[in-house]
C-alpha positions as CSV (number, residue, x, y, z in Angstrom):
1,X,0.0,-0.2,-0.1
2,X,2.7,2.4,0.9
3,X,4.7,1.2,-2.4
4,X,1.6,2.0,-4.6
5,X,0.9,5.7,-2.9
6,X,4.7,6.2,-3.6
7,X,4.8,5.1,-7.1
8,X,1.5,6.7,-8.1
9,X,0.0,9.2,-5.9
10,X,3.5,11.1,-5.1
11,X,4.2,11.4,-8.8
12,X,0.8,12.5,-9.8
13,X,0.8,15.3,-7.2
14,X,4.2,16.9,-8.0
15,X,3.3,16.5,-12.1
16,X,0.3,18.4,-11.1
17,X,1.5,21.0,-8.9
18,X,4.1,21.7,-11.5
19,X,1.3,22.2,-13.9
20,X,-0.6,24.3,-11.8
21,X,2.5,26.2,-11.2
22,X,3.1,26.7,-14.7
23,X,-0.3,27.5,-16.0
24,X,-0.7,30.3,-13.1
25,X,2.7,31.6,-14.3
26,X,1.7,31.8,-18.2
27,X,-1.7,33.0,-16.8
28,X,-0.4,35.7,-15.1
29,X,2.2,36.5,-17.8
30,X,-0.6,36.8,-20.2
31,X,-2.8,39.2,-18.3
32,X,0.3,41.2,-17.7
33,X,1.3,41.3,-21.5
34,X,-2.4,41.5,-22.7
35,X,-3.2,44.3,-20.2
36,X,0.0,46.5,-21.0
37,X,-0.4,45.9,-24.6
38,X,-3.7,46.7,-24.6
39,X,-3.2,50.1,-22.8
40,X,0.1,51.1,-25.0
41,X,-1.9,50.7,-28.0
42,X,-5.0,52.7,-26.8
43,X,-2.5,55.5,-25.5
44,X,-0.8,55.5,-29.1
45,X,-4.6,55.8,-30.7
46,X,-5.3,58.6,-27.8
47,X,-2.2,60.5,-28.6
48,X,-3.0,60.2,-31.8
49,X,-6.7,61.5,-31.6
50,X,-5.1,64.2,-29.3
51,X,-2.9,65.4,-32.4
52,X,-5.8,65.7,-34.5
53,X,-7.4,67.8,-32.2
54,X,-4.6,70.4,-31.9
55,X,-4.5,70.3,-35.9
56,X,-7.9,71.3,-35.9
57,X,-7.8,74.3,-33.3
58,X,-4.8,75.4,-35.5
59,X,-6.6,75.1,-38.7
60,X,-9.5,76.9,-37.3
61,X,-7.8,79.6,-35.4
62,X,-8.5,82.5,-38.2
63,X,-11.1,80.9,-39.8
64,X,-14.7,81.8,-39.9
65,X,-17.2,79.4,-37.9
66,X,-19.9,81.8,-36.6
67,X,-22.4,80.5,-39.2
68,X,-23.3,76.8,-40.0
69,X,-22.6,77.5,-43.4
70,X,-19.0,78.8,-42.4
71,X,-18.5,76.2,-40.1
72,X,-19.5,73.9,-43.1
73,X,-16.9,75.3,-45.4
74,X,-14.6,75.4,-43.1
75,X,-14.8,71.6,-42.3
76,X,-14.9,71.0,-45.9
77,X,-11.8,72.5,-46.1
78,X,-10.0,70.8,-43.0
79,X,-11.3,67.5,-44.3
80,X,-10.0,67.9,-47.5
81,X,-6.7,68.9,-46.2
82,X,-6.3,65.8,-44.5
83,X,-4.9,62.5,-46.1
84,X,-5.7,59.8,-44.2
85,X,-7.6,56.9,-45.3
86,X,-11.1,56.2,-43.6
87,X,-10.5,53.0,-42.1
88,X,-7.9,54.7,-40.1
89,X,-9.5,58.0,-39.5
90,X,-13.0,59.5,-39.0
91,X,-13.4,62.8,-39.0
92,X,-17.0,64.2,-38.3
93,X,-18.1,68.1,-37.8
94,X,-21.9,68.5,-37.2
95,X,-23.1,72.3,-37.3
96,X,-26.1,73.5,-34.9
97,X,-28.5,73.0,-38.0
98,X,-27.9,69.0,-38.0
99,X,-25.7,69.1,-41.0
100,X,-22.5,66.4,-40.8
101,X,-19.5,66.9,-42.7
102,X,-17.1,63.7,-42.7
103,X,-14.4,62.2,-44.5
104,X,-16.8,59.0,-44.7
105,X,-19.9,60.0,-45.6
106,X,-21.2,56.6,-45.9
107,X,-20.5,55.6,-42.2
108,X,-22.0,58.9,-41.1
109,X,-25.3,58.5,-42.9
110,X,-25.8,54.7,-41.8
111,X,-25.3,56.1,-37.8
112,X,-27.6,59.0,-38.6
113,X,-30.3,56.1,-39.7
114,X,-29.5,54.3,-36.7
115,X,-29.5,56.7,-34.2
116,X,-32.9,57.7,-35.9
117,X,-34.3,54.4,-35.7
118,X,-33.0,54.4,-31.9
119,X,-35.2,57.4,-31.1
120,X,-38.2,56.3,-32.7
121,X,-38.1,52.9,-31.2
122,X,-35.5,52.4,-28.2
123,X,-34.2,49.3,-27.8
124,X,-32.2,47.8,-24.8
125,X,-29.1,48.1,-26.5
126,X,-27.1,50.9,-24.5
127,X,-23.9,50.5,-27.1
128,X,-22.8,54.4,-27.7
129,X,-23.1,55.2,-31.0
130,X,-20.3,57.4,-33.1
131,X,-22.5,60.3,-33.0
132,X,-23.7,60.1,-29.5
133,X,-20.5,60.0,-28.0
134,X,-20.0,62.2,-25.0
135,X,-17.6,64.9,-24.7
136,X,-13.9,64.0,-24.2
137,X,-12.5,60.4,-24.8
138,X,-14.9,57.5,-24.7
139,X,-15.6,53.9,-26.7
140,X,-18.3,53.5,-29.3
141,X,-19.4,51.3,-31.9
142,X,-20.4,52.4,-35.4
143,X,-22.5,50.2,-38.0
144,X,-20.1,47.9,-39.8
145,X,-17.1,49.8,-38.6
146,X,-17.3,48.0,-35.3
147,X,-15.6,49.3,-32.0
148,X,-13.5,52.8,-32.3
149,X,-12.2,55.2,-29.6
150,X,-13.7,58.9,-30.0
151,X,-12.8,62.0,-29.0
152,X,-15.6,64.6,-28.9
153,X,-15.2,68.7,-28.8
154,X,-17.3,71.3,-28.5
155,X,-16.9,74.2,-31.5
156,X,-17.2,77.6,-29.8
157,X,-17.6,80.8,-31.3
158,X,-17.7,83.9,-29.5
159,X,-18.4,82.4,-26.3
160,X,-21.3,80.1,-27.6
161,X,-21.1,76.4,-28.9
162,X,-21.9,76.0,-33.0
163,X,-21.2,72.7,-33.3
164,X,-19.2,69.3,-33.0
165,X,-16.1,67.7,-34.0
166,X,-15.6,64.1,-33.5
167,X,-12.5,62.5,-34.2
168,X,-12.4,58.8,-34.0
169,X,-10.2,55.8,-34.7
170,X,-11.3,52.2,-35.1
171,X,-9.9,49.6,-32.8
172,X,-9.5,47.0,-35.1
173,X,-5.5,46.9,-34.5
174,X,-5.9,46.4,-30.5
175,X,-8.4,43.7,-31.5
176,X,-6.4,42.3,-33.7
177,X,-3.3,42.5,-31.3
178,X,-5.6,41.0,-28.5
179,X,-6.7,38.0,-30.7
180,X,-3.1,37.5,-31.8
181,X,-1.8,37.5,-28.2
182,X,-4.9,35.2,-27.1
183,X,-4.2,32.5,-29.8
184,X,-0.2,32.9,-29.3
185,X,-0.4,32.5,-25.7
186,X,-3.3,29.6,-26.0
187,X,-0.7,27.6,-28.2
188,X,2.2,28.7,-25.8
189,X,0.4,27.5,-22.8
190,X,-0.8,24.2,-24.0
191,X,2.8,23.5,-25.0
192,X,4.3,24.9,-21.5
193,X,1.5,23.0,-19.7
194,X,2.8,19.6,-22.0
195,X,6.2,20.2,-21.4
196,X,5.4,20.5,-17.7
197,X,3.4,17.8,-17.1
198,X,6.0,15.7,-18.6
199,X,8.9,17.2,-17.0
200,X,7.0,17.1,-13.8
201,X,6.3,13.3,-14.4
202,X,10.1,12.7,-15.1
203,X,11.1,15.3,-12.0
204,X,8.9,13.1,-9.9
205,X,9.7,10.0,-10.5
206,X,13.4,10.7,-10.2
207,X,12.1,12.3,-6.5
208,X,10.3,9.3,-5.7
209,X,12.7,7.0,-7.0
210,X,14.8,6.9,-3.5
211,X,11.2,6.8,-1.7
212,X,9.9,3.9,-3.7
213,X,13.2,2.1,-2.7
214,X,12.3,3.1,1.0
215,X,8.6,1.8,0.5
216,X,10.0,-1.6,-0.9
217,X,12.1,-1.9,2.4
218,X,8.9,-1.0,4.4
219,X,7.1,-3.6,2.8
220,X,10.0,-6.2,3.5
221,X,9.9,-5.1,6.9
222,X,6.0,-5.5,7.3
223,X,6.5,-8.9,5.9
224,X,9.1,-9.5,8.7
225,X,12.5,-9.0,7.1
226,X,14.4,-6.6,8.8
227,X,17.9,-7.3,6.8
228,X,16.6,-5.0,3.6
229,X,18.2,-1.2,3.7
230,X,17.6,1.7,1.5
231,X,21.4,1.8,0.8
232,X,23.5,5.4,0.1
233,X,21.4,7.6,-2.0
234,X,23.6,9.7,-4.7
235,X,21.0,12.6,-4.2
236,X,21.7,15.4,-1.5
237,X,19.0,17.0,1.0
238,X,16.0,16.0,2.6
239,X,15.6,12.9,1.1
240,X,19.1,11.7,1.9
241,X,18.9,12.4,5.8
242,X,15.7,10.7,5.5
243,X,16.7,7.5,4.4
244,X,19.9,7.7,6.2
245,X,17.6,8.0,9.6
246,X,15.5,5.3,7.9
247,X,18.1,2.6,7.8
248,X,19.4,3.7,11.3
249,X,16.3,3.3,12.5
250,X,15.7,-0.1,10.8
251,X,19.3,-1.1,12.2
252,X,18.6,-0.3,15.9
253,X,15.2,-2.5,15.2
254,X,17.1,-5.1,13.9
255,X,19.6,-5.3,16.8
256,X,16.6,-4.9,19.3
257,X,14.5,-7.6,17.6
258,X,17.4,-9.9,17.6
259,X,18.0,-9.5,21.3
260,X,14.3,-10.1,21.8
261,X,14.8,-13.5,20.1
262,X,18.0,-14.2,21.7
263,X,16.6,-13.3,25.3
264,X,13.6,-15.3,24.6
265,X,15.2,-18.2,23.6
266,X,17.8,-17.9,26.4
267,X,15.2,-17.2,28.7
268,X,13.2,-20.3,27.8
269,X,16.1,-22.4,27.8
270,X,17.4,-21.2,31.2
271,X,13.5,-21.7,32.6
272,X,13.2,-24.8,31.2
273,X,16.4,-26.5,32.9
274,X,15.0,-25.5,36.8
275,X,11.5,-26.2,36.0
276,X,12.7,-29.7,34.7
277,X,14.7,-30.2,38.1
278,X,11.7,-28.6,40.1
279,X,9.2,-31.2,38.4
280,X,12.1,-34.0,39.4
281,X,12.3,-32.7,43.1
282,X,8.5,-32.5,43.5
283,X,8.0,-36.2,41.9
284,X,10.6,-37.1,44.3
285,X,9.4,-36.1,47.1
286,X,5.9,-37.3,46.5
287,X,7.3,-40.6,46.3
288,X,9.6,-40.1,49.5
289,X,8.4,-41.8,52.9
290,X,11.3,-41.2,55.1
291,X,11.0,-38.2,57.0
292,X,14.8,-36.8,56.7
293,X,15.0,-37.5,53.3
294,X,11.8,-35.4,52.6
295,X,13.1,-32.7,54.6
296,X,16.2,-32.9,52.2
297,X,14.1,-32.8,49.4
298,X,12.3,-29.9,50.7
299,X,15.3,-28.0,51.1
300,X,16.4,-28.6,47.9
301,X,12.8,-27.8,46.3
302,X,13.2,-24.4,48.1
303,X,16.8,-23.6,46.8
304,X,15.4,-24.0,43.1
305,X,12.7,-22.4,43.6
306,X,15.1,-19.1,45.2
307,X,17.1,-19.7,42.0
308,X,14.0,-19.4,39.9
309,X,12.6,-16.5,41.5
310,X,16.2,-14.5,41.0
311,X,15.8,-15.7,37.2
312,X,12.8,-14.0,36.9
313,X,13.9,-11.2,39.1
314,X,16.9,-10.7,36.6
315,X,14.6,-10.7,33.6
316,X,12.4,-8.1,34.9
317,X,15.4,-6.0,35.7
318,X,16.3,-6.0,32.2
319,X,12.8,-5.4,30.7
320,X,12.9,-2.4,33.1
321,X,15.7,-1.4,31.4
322,X,14.5,-1.8,28.2
323,X,11.4,0.6,28.9
324,X,13.4,3.4,30.5
325,X,12.3,2.7,34.2
326,X,15.0,1.4,35.7
327,X,16.8,3.8,37.9
328,X,15.6,6.9,39.8
329,X,18.9,9.0,40.7
330,X,19.3,11.0,44.1
331,X,22.6,12.2,46.2
332,X,24.3,9.3,47.7
333,X,26.7,9.8,50.6
334,X,29.5,7.9,49.5
335,X,31.2,7.3,53.2
336,X,28.1,5.6,54.5
337,X,27.3,3.8,50.9
338,X,30.7,2.2,51.0
339,X,30.6,1.4,54.9
340,X,27.7,-0.5,54.1
341,X,29.5,-2.2,51.3
342,X,32.3,-3.1,53.5
343,X,30.0,-4.6,56.2
344,X,28.4,-6.9,53.5
345,X,31.7,-7.9,52.3
346,X,32.2,-11.1,54.3
347,X,28.8,-12.2,53.3
348,X,30.0,-13.1,49.7
349,X,32.6,-16.0,50.6
350,X,36.1,-16.5,52.1
351,X,37.9,-13.9,49.9
352,X,40.7,-11.3,51.2
353,X,38.9,-8.4,50.3
354,X,40.3,-4.7,50.2
355,X,38.0,-2.0,50.0
356,X,39.7,1.6,49.0
357,X,36.7,4.0,49.5
358,X,36.5,8.0,48.6
359,X,34.1,10.3,50.1
360,X,31.8,13.1,48.7
361,X,28.4,12.6,47.2
362,X,27.3,11.1,43.7
363,X,23.9,11.5,41.6
364,X,22.9,7.9,41.6
365,X,20.6,5.3,42.7
366,X,22.0,4.0,45.5
367,X,19.9,0.2,45.1
368,X,20.5,-0.1,41.6
369,X,24.3,0.9,42.0
370,X,24.4,-2.0,45.0
371,X,22.9,-4.4,42.7
372,X,25.8,-3.4,40.1
373,X,28.7,-3.9,42.6
374,X,27.3,-6.9,44.1
375,X,27.1,-8.5,41.0
376,X,30.5,-7.5,39.9
377,X,31.6,-9.0,43.5
378,X,29.6,-12.3,43.1
379,X,31.3,-12.7,39.7
380,X,34.8,-12.2,40.8
381,X,33.9,-14.7,44.2
382,X,32.7,-17.3,41.4
383,X,35.8,-17.3,39.4
384,X,38.4,-17.0,42.5
385,X,39.1,-19.5,45.3
386,X,39.2,-19.0,49.3
387,X,41.6,-16.6,50.5
388,X,42.0,-15.3,47.1
389,X,42.3,-11.7,46.7
390,X,39.4,-9.1,45.4
391,X,40.3,-5.4,45.5
392,X,37.5,-2.9,45.2
393,X,38.9,0.5,44.4
394,X,36.6,4.3,43.8
395,X,38.9,6.9,42.3
396,X,37.5,10.3,41.6
397,X,38.3,12.2,38.3
398,X,36.8,15.2,36.6
399,X,33.4,15.0,38.3
400,X,33.1,11.6,37.6
401,X,33.6,8.7,39.7
402,X,35.6,5.1,38.5
403,X,34.9,2.2,40.8
404,X,36.7,-0.9,39.9
405,X,36.4,-4.6,40.9
406,X,39.7,-7.0,40.5
407,X,40.2,-10.2,41.2
408,X,42.8,-13.0,40.7
409,X,41.0,-15.3,38.8
410,X,42.1,-17.2,35.5
411,X,40.8,-14.0,33.5
412,X,38.7,-13.6,30.2
413,X,39.7,-14.3,26.8
414,X,40.4,-10.9,25.0
415,X,37.8,-11.9,22.2
416,X,35.4,-12.2,25.1
417,X,35.6,-8.8,26.8
418,X,32.7,-7.2,24.8
419,X,30.5,-10.3,24.8
420,X,30.6,-11.0,28.6
421,X,28.0,-8.4,29.2
422,X,25.5,-10.2,26.7
423,X,22.4,-11.5,27.8
424,X,23.0,-15.4,28.7
425,X,26.4,-15.1,26.9
426,X,28.6,-18.2,27.9
427,X,32.5,-17.9,28.1
428,X,34.9,-20.9,28.2
429,X,34.7,-23.7,31.0
430,X,37.7,-21.6,33.0
431,X,35.4,-18.7,33.7
432,X,31.8,-19.8,32.8
433,X,28.5,-17.7,34.1
434,X,27.8,-17.5,37.8
435,X,27.5,-21.0,38.9
436,X,24.2,-20.9,40.8
437,X,23.3,-17.2,39.3
438,X,21.0,-16.4,36.5
439,X,23.2,-15.8,33.9
440,X,22.3,-12.0,33.5
441,X,24.7,-10.3,36.5
442,X,26.6,-8.7,34.2
443,X,24.0,-7.6,31.5
444,X,21.9,-6.1,34.6
445,X,25.2,-4.4,35.6
446,X,25.5,-3.1,32.0
447,X,21.9,-2.1,31.8
448,X,21.9,0.0,35.1
449,X,25.1,1.8,34.5
450,X,24.1,3.0,31.2
451,X,21.1,4.0,32.6
452,X,23.0,6.6,34.9
453,X,25.0,7.7,31.6
454,X,27.7,5.8,32.7
455,X,30.2,3.1,31.3
456,X,31.2,-0.5,32.2
457,X,33.9,-2.5,30.6
458,X,36.8,-5.3,31.6
459,X,40.1,-5.8,31.1
460,X,41.9,-8.9,32.0
461,X,45.3,-10.8,30.9
462,X,44.3,-14.8,30.9
463,X,45.5,-16.2,33.7
464,X,46.2,-13.2,35.7
465,X,42.5,-12.1,37.1
466,X,40.1,-9.5,35.6
467,X,39.2,-5.8,36.5
468,X,35.5,-4.5,35.8
469,X,35.5,-1.0,35.6
470,X,32.2,1.1,36.4
471,X,32.9,5.4,35.5
472,X,29.7,7.3,36.4
473,X,29.2,11.1,36.1
474,X,27.9,13.4,39.3
475,X,30.7,12.8,41.6
476,X,31.4,16.0,44.2
477,X,34.3,15.9,46.4
478,X,33.5,16.4,49.7
479,X,33.9,19.9,51.2
480,X,36.1,20.8,54.3
């Protein structure tokens, strides 16, 4: 499902987004150019009409326009002096008597008939005609000539209006330019849209390629295969960061699932042994008639139950570590802490214990820290003999506290120094896991130290003992 979405939905969305941006860009360009070109052409037409107005005023400056006849004669002379074609410029001079002089008499005659018909039978057509255009610049429509730009001016003589001058220029060039732009932009827009869709699909495929690879990996993970990885990408940016984070997440998941499987497998094996022994002990106890033998069997049974209880407790401790609920740090007075440990040392066995303590305070969980040291000391006792030397040394350094536990046992092979902290890890017979323990002591110690933000590691030379180091933050020296 994820794969289908990445391969289809993402490419379609990216292609549509690029197409939409292209359409908006072409549309905005069209509107800007269309508006600008139309305004520029209209401005040129208006400028031509104003020039014609200036020529008229210059021409009639010394002419007689006092009477309709004189105005008609002057208008005829002005029009005769013009050399414009009727399609490019229309000049109409109307006298007060109603006569109209024009360089396009047929057009004016048609306009007069149309306006006369309007007066007799008004229609809903509110289009302004050439002969009723208002004073100033305006748009009008003439029969068979189409839309035009009209400049209307009153003709005054001695303070009274004797006529009206109308100069008009058809808007055919503007309309042709507008139509040409619309056709051009339509073709350009369709081509740009097609190119944008093709480029969008190609770009989306390129972008989605690593995502499709990640989707395939996610499907494999969903099916239970945690070995797949997206792998390194040639691209840069957020997709590469996402791919690397995805692979790191899968690495962690694979490790966690492996640890979980190993833990469940080992725990099942470890639980099966004491349960088998318990079953045998119960069966033996059921058949036992001798009171002394029954008591011994009961004692053995209780001991096995204690071992099973410790194993379950250790497993719960590790489960708490996985959930991040393992420690509750507080300030520990180290003098009292190490004194309590010193009093308990003889209980671990007949060994030559040496404890070198330190004063000050440490931010840690006292119960869990005690558990770590007990596990390390118990581990040292397990692999030494009576009256062998075991040294517990506390040493502060740079705001941290290092506690080491050294023994004189057989040591640890170098290749085992990291593995000994794994759950249920088994070393060779010379240094096996805690006899009578759960096999989780060192794994628990590492989980507790990690939860404190510290570090635990081992050093050893085979045949010359081993030293376990616990390095913890949060140490403060005693004052005074």
